[in-house]
C-alpha positions in Angstrom: 0.1 0.0 0.1 1.5 3.4 -1.1 1.0 5.8 1.7 1.5 9.7 0.9 3.7 11.8 2.8 2.6 14.5 5.4 1.3 17.9 4.0 2.4 21.5 5.9 0.2 24.2 6.2 1.7 27.7 7.9 0.5 28.1 11.9 1.2 30.1 14.7 -0.1 28.3 18.0 -0.8 30.7 20.5 -2.1 31.8 24.0 -5.0 34.0 24.1 -6.2 34.8 27.5 -6.9 31.6 29.2 -6.4 29.5 26.2 -4.7 28.2 23.3 -5.4 27.6 19.8 -3.6 27.0 16.4 -4.3 30.6 14.2 -4.1 30.4 10.5 -4.4 32.9 7.6 -7.0 31.8 5.2 -5.1 32.4 2.6 -2.3 29.4 3.5 -4.9 26.9 4.1 -5.5 24.1 1.3 -7.6 25.4 -1.3 -10.4 23.1 -0.3 -10.4 24.8 3.1 -10.9 27.9 2.3 -14.4 27.8 2.1 -16.5 26.5 5.4 -17.6 23.0 4.8 -16.5 19.3 5.5 -13.2 19.7 4.0 -12.3 22.4 6.0 -13.6 21.1 9.6 -11.6 17.5 8.8 -8.6 19.3 8.3 -9.6 21.4 12.2 -10.4 18.3 13.1 -7.0 16.4 12.2 -4.5 19.2 13.3 -6.2 19.0 17.1 -6.4 15.7 17.2 -9.8 14.9 17.3 -11.8 13.0 17.6 -9.8 11.2 20.4 -11.8 8.7 22.2 -9.4 8.6 24.4 -10.3 12.5 25.3 -6.1 13.2 25.4 -5.8 14.6 21.7 -2.2 13.2 21.6 -2.3 13.3 18.0 -2.8 16.8 17.4 -2.2 20.3 18.9 -5.1 20.3 21.2 -4.4 20.0 25.0 -7.7 17.9 25.7 -9.7 20.7 27.3 -12.4 23.1 26.0 -9.7 25.7 27.0 -7.1 24.3 24.6 -9.3 22.4 21.8 -8.9 25.7 19.5 -8.9 27.1 15.7 -8.6 30.5 14.4 -8.9 31.4 10.7 -8.2 35.1 9.6 -8.0 36.9 6.5 -8.2 40.5 5.6 -11.3 42.0 5.7 -13.5 43.8 3.2 -15.8 45.2 5.4 -15.6 48.9 6.1 -14.2 50.1 9.0 -12.7 46.9 9.8 -8.8 45.6 9.2 -9.6 41.7 9.7 -12.0 39.4 9.5 -12.0 36.5 12.5 -13.4 33.1 12.8 -13.3 30.9 15.7 -14.0 27.1 15.3 -14.2 25.4 18.3 -13.3 21.7 18.4 -14.9 18.9 20.1 -12.2 16.5 21.7 -14.0 13.6 21.5 -16.3 13.6 18.7 -16.0 14.7 14.8 -17.2 18.3 14.8 -16.1 21.3 15.1 -18.7 24.0 16.7 -18.8 27.5 14.2 -21.6 28.7 16.7 -20.0 31.1 18.7 -17.0 33.4 19.6 -13.7 32.8 21.9 -13.3 35.8 24.0 -10.3 34.7 25.3 -8.3 34.1 22.0 -10.2 37.2 20.9 -6.9 39.0 22.7 -4.4 37.1 20.1 -6.4 38.4 17.0 -4.8 41.7 16.8 -1.3 40.5 17.1 -1.4 37.8 14.7 -3.2 40.5 12.7 -0.4 42.5 12.7 2.4 40.2 12.6 0.5 38.4 9.6 0.9 41.4 7.5 -3.3 41.5 7.4 -3.7 45.0 8.6 -2.5 48.1 6.5 0.8 48.9 7.5 0.0 52.9 7.6 -2.8 51.7 10.7 -0.1 50.7 12.2 2.5 53.0 14.8 6.1 52.1 15.2 5.4 53.0 19.0 2.2 52.9 21.6 -0.7 51.2 20.7 -2.0 49.2 17.7 -5.7 49.5 17.3 -7.1 46.6 15.5 -10.5 46.5 14.4 -11.9 43.1 14.2 -14.8 41.5 12.9 -15.9 38.6 14.4 -17.7 36.2 11.8 -19.1 33.5 13.9 -21.7 36.2 15.5 -21.3 39.4 13.1 -20.0 41.4 16.0 -17.0 44.4 16.2 -14.0 44.3 18.3 -11.1 46.7 19.0 -8.8 45.3 20.1 -5.6 47.8 21.5 -2.2 46.5 20.8 1.1 47.4 22.4 3.3 48.3 20.1 7.3 48.8 20.5 10.1 49.3 17.6 7.4 48.1 14.9 6.8 44.8 16.1 4.0 43.5 18.8 4.9 43.9 22.0 3.8 40.9 23.8 6.2 41.0 27.6 4.9 43.3 30.2 3.9 42.9 34.0 0.1 42.3 33.4 -1.5 39.5 35.2 -4.1 37.5 34.8 -5.6 35.0 36.8 -5.8 31.9 35.1 -2.5 32.6 33.4 1.1 31.6 35.5 3.2 34.2 33.7 3.0 38.1 33.3 2.6 39.5 29.7 1.8 42.8 28.0 -1.9 44.1 28.7 -4.6 43.9 25.7 -7.3 46.0 25.9 -10.4 44.5 24.2 -13.8 46.5 23.6 -16.6 43.8 22.2 -18.9 46.6 20.5 -22.7 46.2 20.9 -22.3 42.7 22.5 -25.6 41.5 22.4 -25.3 38.6 20.0 -27.5 38.3 17.2 -28.5 34.4 17.1 -30.9 32.8 15.0 -34.4 32.2 16.6 -33.2 35.0 19.2 -34.8 37.9 16.5 -31.2 39.8 18.2 -32.3 40.3 20.9 -30.9 40.2 24.7 -33.0 38.6 26.4 -34.8 36.1 24.1 -37.5 35.4 26.8 -38.0 39.1 27.1 -37.5 39.0 30.8 -34.0 39.5 33.0 -35.4 36.2 34.8 -37.6 33.3 33.8 -38.8 30.1 35.3 -37.1 27.8 33.7 -38.7 24.0 33.8 -35.9 21.3 33.9 -37.4 17.5 33.8 -36.1 15.6 36.9 -34.3 18.8 38.4 -37.2 20.9 38.9 -38.3 25.1 37.9 -35.4 27.4 38.2 -34.8 30.7 37.9 -32.7 31.8 35.0 -31.4 34.7 33.2 -30.8 33.7 29.9 -28.7 36.5 27.6 -27.4 37.2 24.3 -24.4 39.2 25.2 -20.6 37.9 24.1 -22.0 34.2 24.1 -25.6 33.4 24.9 -25.3 32.3 28.0 -27.9 31.1 30.8 -27.5 32.1 34.5 -29.0 29.9 37.9 -28.2 30.6 41.3 -25.8 28.4 42.7 -27.2 27.8 45.8 -30.7 26.8 43.8 -28.1 23.4 42.4 -26.7 22.3 46.0 -23.4 24.9 45.0 -21.8 27.7 46.8 -20.2 29.0 44.0 -16.8 28.8 45.7 -16.4 25.3 43.9 -13.1 24.9 41.7 -13.3 22.1 38.7 -13.1 18.9 40.9 -15.7 19.5 42.7 -17.9 19.7 39.2 -15.8 17.6 36.7 -15.1 14.5 38.8 -19.3 13.9 39.4 -20.7 12.5 36.5 -24.3 13.3 37.7 -23.2 17.2 37.9 -22.0 17.4 34.6 -25.2 15.3 33.4 -27.5 18.0 35.7 -26.0 20.7 34.1 -25.9 19.4 30.2 -29.6 19.1 30.6 -30.3 22.4 32.1 -28.1 23.9 29.2 -30.2 21.9 26.5 -33.5 23.1 28.1 -32.2 26.7 28.2 -30.6 26.4 24.5 -34.8 25.2 23.5 -35.9 28.6 25.9 -33.7 31.0 24.0 -34.5 29.5 20.4 -30.9 28.4 20.2 -32.1 25.2 18.9 -36.0 23.6 17.9 -35.4 20.0 19.4 -33.6 19.1 22.6 -31.8 16.6 20.6 -30.1 19.3 19.0 -28.0 20.4 21.8 -25.7 17.5 21.5 -24.2 19.2 18.2 -24.0 22.6 19.5 -21.7 21.6 22.4 -20.2 25.4 22.5 -23.4 27.5 22.7 -25.0 28.1 24.9 -23.1 28.8 28.0 -24.3 27.5 31.8 -22.8 29.0 34.7 -24.0 29.8 38.4 -23.8 32.5 40.2 -23.4 33.2 44.1 -23.0 36.7 46.5 -19.3 37.3 47.4 -17.7 35.0 49.5 -13.8 33.8 50.2 -12.3 30.8 49.0 -8.8 29.6 47.9 -8.2 29.5 43.9 -7.1 26.8 42.2 -3.1 28.4 42.3 -3.5 28.3 46.3 -4.0 32.5 46.1 -6.4 33.4 49.0 -9.4 35.5 47.4 -11.6 37.1 50.0 -14.8 38.2 50.0 -14.1 41.7 50.2 -12.4 41.7 47.3 -15.3 40.5 44.2 -18.8 41.7 43.9 -19.9 38.1 43.1 -19.1 34.4 42.3 -19.4 32.9 38.7 -18.6 29.4 37.6 -19.4 28.8 34.2 -19.4 25.4 32.1 -17.9 25.1 28.6 -17.9 22.3 26.6 -19.5 19.8 29.2 -16.9 20.8 31.9 -16.3 23.0 34.8 -14.0 26.0 33.4 -10.5 26.7 35.0 -10.8 30.5 34.9 -13.6 31.9 32.4 -14.3 32.1 29.0 -13.9 35.6 27.5 -17.5 35.8 25.7 -18.6 34.8 28.9 -17.0 37.4 31.3 -18.7 39.5 28.1 -21.9 38.2 29.6 -21.0 38.7 33.0 -20.1 42.3 32.9 -23.3 43.0 30.4 -25.6 40.9 33.1 -24.2 42.8 35.8 -25.1 46.4 34.4 -28.8 45.6 34.3 -31.1 45.8 37.2 -32.8 42.6 38.8 -30.5 39.9 37.0 -29.6 37.0 38.4 -26.0 38.1 38.2 -26.9 41.8 39.0 -28.3 40.8 42.4 -25.7 38.1 43.0 -23.7 41.0 42.8 -25.9 43.0 45.3 -28.4 44.9 42.9 -29.0 48.5 42.0 -26.9 49.9 38.7 -23.1 49.4 38.3 -21.0 49.9 34.9 -18.0 47.3 36.3 -18.0 44.2 38.2 -15.2 42.4 39.7 -16.3 38.4 39.9 -14.1 35.8 41.5 -13.6 32.6 39.3 -11.9 29.1 39.8 -8.5 30.7 38.9 -9.1 34.3 40.8 -11.0 37.0 39.8 -11.5 39.1 36.9 -13.0 43.1 36.6 -15.0 43.6 33.3 -17.4 46.9 32.7 -20.5 47.2 30.3 -23.0 50.5 30.3 -26.0 49.5 29.7 -29.3 51.5 29.1 -32.7 51.0 28.6 -34.8 52.3 25.7 -38.2 51.8 25.1 -38.5 48.9 27.7 -35.8 47.2 25.6 -32.0 46.6 27.1 -28.9 47.6 25.0 -25.2 47.7 25.5 -23.0 49.5 24.1 -19.8 47.8 24.6 -18.4 45.6 27.1 -14.5 46.2 28.1 -11.8 44.0 29.6 -8.2 43.4 29.3 -6.5 40.2 28.7 -3.1 39.4 27.2 -1.6 37.5 24.7 1.5 35.4 23.2 3.3 33.6 20.5 4.0 29.9 21.7 4.9 28.9 18.1 5.5 29.5 14.9 6.3 27.5 11.6 3.8 24.8 10.3 1.6 22.1 11.5 2.0 18.9 9.6 -0.8 16.8 9.1 -1.3 13.4 6.9 -2.3 14.4 3.2 
């Protein structure tokens, strides 16, 4: 039997926020994979090392967690007022599919740097020193992200003293502005609250009726109260991810929430839409020891939030879910807002398993409808490796 050699594809392996992913320029992909479809999905699955029945992704670039099983495709933007188009693919670890239904807020922090270094941004828009403003079109959800990228001597500056809980080493700070973050999801009519309510009664067979805030902002997210499902909000990963019954419960809540939000038409569709919506539980401030051993005091935070991604409790917080948290916190009466003490606010600091994170958002109500102009937070990003990724032809 004759075997073909592997093919080489230019790629860069980057950390963005608390995630890692393989970044490609669209023009560097094999021709068949430059268009959406099976060929592209197959290529990305093989790059990451999925599907893997061992859930280790040993034969690929994935790191066997939802935070490290990610791909990004960038291209110059033809859209007025934008520099680059950003497409995110969340690769399933144990199943043969790539979920294109949402954004990755953490990897958004690496998009601007990659776009500049990859020649996708007009050089006239990039200062030799200072801060480059990269206007990103997030193609998955049709939204604009403004990335502020520090520059030194004509190159992206990646080193610095900005510390981000969930990331071991400091780096340069990248400020992100998520413009008009209410997600325009199919079936949701573009509404921030697809049910029309800031709090709903969500009936979940076998679990009960839960109060839930279901919001489309950053990424569709279902917020519930921690005590309603037997938790305090101070839990770390092992408390949830080692409990098969808990994971099954949260997936059931997620599926019924997705149906209520109009994101799916049948419960069975939730199995092939793993990336969205997210499900998270919230609680008032309380002290706890983060996964790094860092002590988080109740006085350091406004509330506690724990969120699940791709069926597991996230080790820190997804960037897009942070946008949802900041947005919901700014709107009086949501479960997030109430956990933070209620009232009006334009920023919130929340505790997650790895520490704390601050996110800002300003909400306004017009004609009974809530809207948020932008959500702002800081992350960091760094190139880990660049060259070619190889896969069997």
